[in-house]
C-alpha positions, 0 to 999 in steps of 0.5 A: 893543283899545278900540274906540268905533265912529263906524261900525258894527261888523259881526260875522259869526256861524256860524249864523242867530240865534234868532228871540228873539235876533233880536228883542232886538237888532233892539229895541236898533238892531242889523240882524240878516241871515243870519250877520251883526250890524251893531251901531249907531254908537257901539257900544262893543267892548272887549277884556277885559283878564285873560281867557285869550286863546287862539285866542278873543278875549273882548269886552265889548260896550256898546250906545248904550242901555247893553245890555251882551253878551259877545263870544266872537271866533274869529279863525282862522274870523273868526266871532263868537258873541253872549252875550246876558243872560238874558231 
């Protein structure tokens, strides 16, 4: 599933993000709220094709400014874990 959004993409997170992660995402245009991250319009979310997809689906996310991250989406709990590149 490739999704280039004309609307902001909202991701539910299981916990509040760490301060540095919140600041990093906000610097790239994301809106970070309690247990939710909203990606800016124009972000791309692409399902990884060769990754073992079980309960967890793996997505590559690219923000409009080309910042990249990885999302692990638990489809049963409808929660996303974001993996950010090293600072």
